[in-house]
C-alpha positions as CSV (number, residue, x, y, z in Angstrom):
1,M,186.0,148.7,29.4
2,I,185.9,145.0,30.0
3,E,187.8,143.1,27.4
4,P,186.3,139.8,26.2
5,L,188.0,136.7,27.2
6,D,190.0,135.1,24.5
7,K,190.4,131.8,26.2
8,P,187.8,129.8,28.2
9,V,188.5,129.7,31.9
10,A,189.7,126.2,33.0
11,A,186.9,124.4,34.8
12,R,187.5,124.1,38.5
13,I,187.2,120.5,39.7
14,V,185.4,120.3,43.0
15,Q,185.4,117.2,45.2
16,Y,182.8,117.0,47.9
17,P,184.5,116.4,51.2
18,I,183.3,113.5,53.4
19,S,183.6,114.1,57.1
20,A,184.9,110.8,58.3
21,R,183.3,110.1,61.7
22,R,185.6,107.8,63.7
23,I,185.3,106.3,67.1
24,R,188.2,108.4,68.3
25,D,186.3,111.6,67.2
26,I,183.5,110.7,69.7
27,P,184.0,112.1,73.2
28,E,185.8,109.5,75.2
29,E,183.0,109.1,77.8
30,Q,180.5,108.3,75.0
31,R,182.6,105.7,73.2
32,P,181.1,102.1,73.3
33,R,184.0,100.3,75.0
34,E,184.5,103.1,77.5
35,T,180.8,103.2,78.2
36,F,180.7,99.4,78.6
37,A,183.6,99.4,81.0
38,R,182.2,102.2,83.1
39,D,178.5,101.2,83.3
40,G,178.6,97.4,82.9
41,A,177.1,95.1,80.3
42,D,173.6,95.1,81.9
43,Q,173.4,98.9,81.9
44,V,174.3,99.9,78.4
45,N,171.8,100.1,75.5
46,D,171.6,97.9,72.4
47,R,173.4,100.4,70.3
48,V,176.5,100.2,72.5
49,L,176.5,96.4,72.5
50,L,176.1,96.2,68.7
51,A,178.8,98.8,68.2
52,I,181.3,96.7,70.2
53,L,180.4,93.6,68.1
54,V,180.8,95.6,64.8
55,R,184.1,96.9,66.2
56,N,185.4,98.9,63.2
57,G,183.7,101.4,61.0
58,I,184.2,102.3,57.4
59,P,185.1,105.7,55.8
60,G,182.4,108.2,56.8
61,H,180.7,105.8,59.3
62,S,181.8,104.7,62.7
63,A,180.9,101.4,64.4
64,V,178.3,103.4,66.3
65,D,176.8,104.6,63.0
66,I,176.6,101.1,61.7
67,A,174.9,99.9,64.9
68,D,172.4,102.7,64.6
69,E,171.7,101.7,61.0
70,L,171.1,98.1,62.1
71,L,168.6,99.0,64.8
72,N,166.8,101.5,62.5
73,R,166.6,99.1,59.6
74,F,165.3,96.1,61.6
75,G,163.6,97.9,64.4
76,S,164.5,95.4,67.2
77,L,167.0,92.7,68.2
78,P,164.5,89.9,67.6
79,E,164.0,91.1,64.0
80,L,167.7,91.4,63.6
81,A,168.2,87.9,64.9
82,R,165.8,86.5,62.2
83,E,167.9,88.0,59.4
84,P,170.1,85.5,57.6
85,V,173.9,85.9,57.8
86,E,174.0,86.3,54.0
87,E,171.7,89.3,54.1
88,L,173.5,91.0,57.0
89,A,176.8,90.5,55.2
90,R,175.6,92.6,52.3
91,L,175.0,95.7,54.5
92,P,177.6,98.5,54.3
93,G,180.2,98.2,57.0
94,L,179.5,94.5,57.9
95,G,180.7,91.7,55.6
96,K,180.6,88.0,56.3
97,V,182.8,87.9,59.4
98,K,181.0,90.7,61.3
99,A,177.6,89.3,60.2
100,Q,178.6,85.9,61.7
101,I,179.8,87.6,64.9
102,I,176.5,89.4,65.4
103,K,174.4,86.3,64.6
104,A,176.6,84.2,67.0
105,A,176.1,86.8,69.8
106,L,172.3,86.9,69.3
107,E,172.1,83.1,69.1
108,L,174.1,82.8,72.4
109,G,171.6,85.2,74.0
110,R,168.7,83.1,72.8
111,R,170.3,79.9,74.1
112,L,171.3,81.3,77.5
113,P,167.9,81.0,79.3
114,Q,167.4,77.4,78.3
115,A,171.0,76.5,79.3
116,T,170.6,78.0,82.8
117,A,167.0,76.7,83.3
118,P,166.6,73.7,85.7
119,E,166.8,70.5,83.8
120,R,164.5,68.6,86.1
121,V,161.4,70.7,85.2
122,E,158.1,68.9,84.9
123,V,156.1,68.7,81.8
124,R,152.5,67.8,82.7
125,T,150.5,70.0,80.3
126,P,150.8,71.4,76.7
127,A,151.6,74.8,78.2
128,D,154.6,73.2,80.0
129,A,155.8,71.7,76.7
130,A,155.4,75.0,74.8
131,R,157.2,76.8,77.6
132,V,160.2,74.4,77.5
133,I,160.5,74.8,73.7
134,G,159.5,78.4,73.4
135,L,163.0,79.9,73.8
136,R,164.4,77.4,71.3
137,A,161.7,78.2,68.7
138,S,162.0,81.9,69.0
139,G,163.3,83.5,65.8
140,L,163.6,80.3,63.8
141,E,162.8,80.8,60.1
142,V,162.2,77.1,59.4
143,E,160.3,74.3,61.1
144,E,162.2,72.3,63.7
145,F,161.1,69.2,65.5
146,W,161.9,68.3,69.1
147,V,161.3,65.4,71.4
148,I,160.9,66.0,75.1
149,L,162.0,62.9,77.1
150,L,160.2,62.4,80.4
151,D,160.5,60.0,83.3
152,T,157.6,58.4,85.2
153,K,157.2,61.6,87.3
154,Y,156.9,63.8,84.1
155,R,160.4,65.3,84.7
156,L,162.8,66.0,81.9
157,R,165.3,63.1,81.5
158,R,167.6,65.5,79.5
159,P,167.3,68.7,77.5
160,P,164.8,68.4,74.5
161,M,166.3,66.7,71.5
162,A,166.2,68.4,68.1
163,I,165.4,65.6,65.6
164,A,164.7,67.3,62.3
165,R,164.9,70.7,60.6
166,G,163.0,71.9,57.5
167,I,159.7,70.9,56.0
168,L,158.4,68.1,58.3
169,D,157.1,64.9,56.9
170,A,157.5,61.2,57.6
171,C,160.7,61.1,55.6
172,L,162.5,63.7,57.7
173,V,161.0,62.8,61.0
174,H,161.8,59.1,61.1
175,P,160.5,57.1,64.1
176,R,163.9,55.5,64.5
177,E,165.4,58.9,65.3
178,V,162.5,60.0,67.5
179,F,162.6,56.9,69.7
180,K,166.4,56.1,69.6
181,E,167.2,58.8,72.2
182,A,164.1,58.0,74.2
183,I,165.2,54.3,74.5
184,R,168.7,55.3,75.3
185,A,167.6,57.8,78.0
186,C,165.1,55.2,79.5
187,A,162.3,57.6,79.0
188,A,158.9,56.5,80.1
189,A,157.1,59.0,77.8
190,V,157.7,61.7,75.2
191,V,156.0,64.9,74.1
192,L,156.5,65.9,70.5
193,V,156.9,69.6,69.7
194,H,157.5,71.5,66.5
195,N,157.2,75.2,65.5
196,H,155.4,77.0,62.7
197,P,157.6,80.0,61.6
198,S,154.5,81.6,60.1
199,G,153.2,82.1,63.6
200,D,150.0,80.2,62.9
201,P,150.1,76.9,64.9
202,S,147.2,75.3,63.1
203,P,148.1,71.7,62.3
204,S,148.4,70.5,58.8
205,R,147.2,67.1,57.5
206,E,150.8,66.1,57.4
207,D,151.2,67.0,61.1
208,V,148.3,64.9,62.0
209,K,149.4,62.0,59.8
210,L,153.0,62.1,61.3
211,T,151.7,62.2,64.8
212,R,149.4,59.2,64.4
213,Q,152.4,57.3,62.9
214,L,154.6,58.1,65.9
215,V,151.9,57.3,68.4
216,E,151.6,53.8,66.9
217,V,155.4,53.3,67.0
218,G,155.4,54.4,70.6
219,R,152.9,51.8,71.5
220,V,155.1,49.1,69.9
221,V,158.2,50.1,71.8
222,D,156.3,50.8,75.0
223,I,157.1,54.5,75.2
224,E,154.0,56.7,75.5
225,V,153.6,59.6,73.2
226,L,151.6,62.0,75.4
227,D,151.1,64.9,73.0
228,H,152.2,66.8,69.9
229,V,152.4,70.5,70.5
230,I,152.7,73.0,67.7
231,V,154.3,76.3,68.7
232,G,153.5,79.6,66.9
233,Q,152.9,83.1,68.0
234,K,150.2,84.5,70.3
235,S,147.3,86.2,68.5
236,D,143.6,87.1,69.1
237,R,142.6,83.9,67.5
238,N,145.1,81.8,69.5
239,P,146.1,83.7,72.7
240,Q,148.2,80.7,73.9
241,G,150.4,80.8,70.9
242,F,150.3,77.0,70.6
243,I,148.0,74.1,69.7
244,S,147.9,70.7,71.4
245,L,146.9,67.9,69.1
246,R,145.8,66.0,72.2
247,E,143.5,68.8,73.3
248,S,142.2,69.3,69.8
249,G,141.1,65.7,69.6
250,L,142.6,65.2,66.1
251,V,144.8,62.3,67.3
252,S,144.1,59.5,69.8
253,F,147.0,59.4,72.2
254,S,148.1,56.8,74.7
255,V,146.5,57.1,78.0
256,P,149.1,58.2,80.6
């Protein structure tokens, strides 16, 4: 005969175990730093490079797990590069310092091709101007305005100068700033370039108005404004990925 229980059985407290995956739990030949040292920087995948930047994991997630999560969440390095530091810092396992490290590494990668490109390239067409600025404009979330300084042979006098950043208008893009460096560099002509982060390079009325103003100032200081190129993204509607205001006929430019 089973006797009834006089007292309730004390509840058993169960704590779910978390299996903390650490870098040292990964086979040595698969660890990021060891893989990097063995195969070289140019042979490892994005996951390994990101894990090295992340460096340390958090309980339950190694640096490799965090790198995987970044790639899965954003889909590609260009998309990751567009994410603001503040947003990255909110992700589990990152924080402000690691987010800054990742953004800094991606920004260096973006700048490297333009830093190693020959500085005496020629800019004779809108496509040349778009190509020179293309790497600088890639991944930018706001509008940025550059001036390409040229000599009489259409060669770069120096790397393109960033003049303004943000919503472009006559207040932000002041003729004084545009032509100050051109005069200092003894430039014979300039090409104006800015980007549209939306991807659509179609010029606004403000773009046209600003361009006309700068062309007039260029005539006064005897520095030809050859074109204003707006860089966007390639599409079926615009396979070039840019629009030249000179080619569009919206602005009358100086004759080179």
